[in-house]
Phi, psi and omega in degrees: 000134184285161182300320182294325173295318174297316175302318184290324172299327181289346174283113190247175173277356180240126180304324183296324176286319175305321181293333180278308190288308188304306175305315180303311180300314179296325184262338197227341191296316183299332184273346188286153171295160180299323180297312177293325175303314182301317178293323178294321177295322174300319179299314183295342179277350180282158181291149180300322175298320172304309185297316181301312177301319180287317181290330180275353176082013175288331181221156173265131176292133184282343181269120184302312177304318182288321177298317178298321177289331172300315175302316178304310186288322180293324182290342182247024178299142175291138181300000000 
């Protein structure tokens, strides 16, 4: 997926997710491996309530690759 489409997919219905995804894409997406980019794009295909629960720590993501990407995105949050 090209960067413009990824940026567009980062625009979510929840501000909390926008605040996580948009800065992450701007700062880190281009430097990611193709494999990690593919996992991130899969993460973006998930529904907002699921993403919110995973990122806020209310639920554990059942997919190990997506769970690792959640940790990666959270670990690179802007201060």
